C-alpha positions, 0 to 999 in steps of 0.5 A: 399163513397161506400161499396162492397163485394169481389166476390165469383168468382172474375176474378183476385186477384186484389183489384183495379179491379172493376169487382172483387167486387159486383156492379162492384165498388171498395169500399171506405167505407167498403170492405166485405169478405166472401166465395170466390175462390180467397183468395190472394189479391194484388194491381195493383194501387201502391199508393192511394187506401183508405178504411174505414173498412175491414170486414171479416164475419163468412163465410170468409176463411183465406185471405192474402193481399200482398203489394209489391210496393217499396216506394210508394208516398202514401200508397198502402192502407190507412185505415181511418175508424174503420179499420179491423174487423175479425168475421171469427174465422180464421186468416187473414194476411197482408204481406208487402214484399217490400222496403221503403225509410223510415217510411213516405213511408208505403205500409199499413197505419192506420189513424184517429182511425183505428184499426188493429183489434183482435188477429186473425189478422196477419201483417208482414213487411219485404223484398221482399225476404230473400236476399233483402235489407231493408223491407216494412213499416206498419204505424199508425198515428193520433189516430190509434191503433194496436189493439190486433193484431199480428205483425212481422218485419224482414229484408233481408240479403242485404245491403241497401243504406246509404240513402233512405231506411229503415234499415229493415221491420218497424212497425211505430207509429206517432202522438198519435197512440198506440200499444194498446194490440198488440203483436210484434216479431222483428228479427235482421240482416240476412247479413253482415250489422250489422246495418240492422234489423227489428224494431218497432218505436215510434215517436212524442207522440205515445205510446206502451200502454199495448203491448208486444214486443219480440226483438229476439237476433242476429243470425249472427256474428256482427249482431244486434238483433231486435229493438224497438225504441222510439223518440221525446216524445214517451212513453213505457207506460205499455208495456212489452219488452223481449230482447233476447241475441245473439245466436252466437259469436259476435251477439248483443242482442235484443234492446229497445232504448230511444232517444230524450226525450222519456220515459220508462213510467211504462213498464217492460223490461226483458234483457236476457243473451246470450246463446252463448259464445262471444255473447251479452245480451239483452239491453235497452239503453238511448240516445245512438242514434241521434238526439241530444237533446238541453236540457234534455234527455230520461228517464227510467220513473218508469219502471221496469228493469230486467237484467239477468246473464248467467246461466243454460247453457248460456255462453254469456254476461248478460242482461243490461241497458245502459245510454250512454248519447251520444246524451242527458242527460239520467236519470234513473228517478224513475225506479227500476233496478234488476241486477242478477249474473251469474254462470260463470266467467267474469263481462260481463256475469252478469246483469248490469246497466251502466252510462257512457260517452266517453271522454269529453261529453256535456251530463251527465247521471244520476241515478235520484231517481231510486232504484238498486238491485245488486244481487250476483253471483249464483255460486262460481267463477261466476260474480255478478250483478253490477251498474257502473258509468264510463268515457271511453276514447276509443271512441268518444263523442256525438256531441252537446253543449260545452263539460262538465267536469261533469261525470255520477252521482248517483244523489239521487238514492238508490243502494243495493249491496246484499251479496252472500249466498254460499262460493266462490260467489261474492256479488253485487257491485256498482263502480265509475271510471273516473270523475263520482260521487256518488251525494247524493245517498244512497249506501248500501253493505249487508254482505254475508251468508254461507261463501259468499262475501259481497256486495261492493262499489268501488271508482276508479280514480278521482271519487267523493263521493260528499254528498253520504251516505254509509252503510255497514253491515257484510262483506260488503265492501267500497273499496278505494284502487285504488282511487287517493287520499282521498275521501269525503262522507257525512255519514257512517253507519258501522254495521260491514263492511270492509273498504279497503284502500291504505296507501303507495304512496297516502293514500286513506283517507276517509273524512266525512262531516256529521257523523259516526255511528258505531255499534260495530266494523269495520275492515280495509283491507290494500292492501299495500305490505309495510308500514313505521314503526312508521309513522301514517297514517290517515284513517278516518276523522269524525266530531263526531269520539270522540264518539267512541274508537280506540278499535272498529277498527281492521285491517290486518298486512302489511309485518309482521308489526302489526297495532295500532289504535288511535284517534287524534281529528277528525282523526282515525290513524294507526301506524305499528310496 
């Protein structure tokens, strides 16, 4: 092992020329940099150069190390010791401007315990030119660390080949490598290929630690935003992620994706609304990408998720979290989710969380034991934040094991649907559709104030209440009017509240397997345009209904006919006359 200093007057800018170093020897231990006439460093040896440490002393000017080899068989430069140390007080840059076949073919690689150094070090991974395809790779393996350095990844406007190429400039972490406290800015598509973007990627047991990631929203129509991705058993740990919305119509937002069995850890995720009309908000997704998992799936861990609605001039889609479960049974675990309302119309403009499958899926996304806060619209006519459990039929399901009939489930989650605080504004809501089910969740709809609508819980189609418990207060709502027949829940707590039912056709009766707790009165909202006079309709079935009086229930007239309530054993019935 040998150490050497870059000459004050080198004959060229080539790292691999012995005459450019003191003692005419290319270093393999420590490469020192001080004052010099040549600050642009390049590599004539495409692959195989190795060094333990790069050290900049107090006299060093700003250097720039340029890596241009395409898909080297071995890294152009491998750091195996302590990594990069910058005592100059000036920024030092490492620019990978090339193309690569994949994350296993980096131009610059940190191994063992090597560190990228402090905040005065800057690293870029991207294409050779803005019109080229793909980009180069910076990779961390073993216990290597990104330190407190600054990183940027971007892609060119060209379309890369379907195989043998990265999708864009990439900063890759494998084994037990860590992003430490580094800062990352990741940019999206520049060309017509919307699936090409810059990315930071974590494999194996790699950790995002306490780093900060900004995934910039898409800037071209149909293009993607910057991506940060977690695979295998990688963990977001305590990092912070800022996912911006798209800045032009049909552009996607910045994205954090968890696939395989990766976990969001205790990280914070800020998914912002798109500033441009027709664009999509920032997103965090779970099990939306290959590979398939034989058991389990990605987890939200104990992460904190903030999904912002369009407001203050933003006109596009709201920030959101997707448990699409195309390739695994993702879970919200013990995460905390805040879905904020917007000040413009259109549900998609609000912050939201979605648990969904497409068609018949082998996987079942679950809300786990998470907590959700669905916030109201912030203006009259605006959209409220929401959580949705849905089964879609307009796209193909993921591949994997035999299909399951189980739909998304709220499991043991707690969902708070908050009432609005100004007239004409909608309250936050939770909805179930298709074959989704509420599991053993606790569903709460709070009343609105100052003329605002209450929070809402809605069951559509063949969705199941299972053993969930519902609590309503004020003008909070439980809406069964579009459900296909009766619905069963475990318990119902009514501190006021509105029960919206359909009577004609298939009566959407509410059956309780547990108990009813009625504090004061409750109102029914019948959505029918006509009913049969004199016919008793069963509205509610509860084992302890005899504890209450028919006078505690009220409802709206239908087609001029007035409702009259009565108790018949465990059944609450209404007759119109």
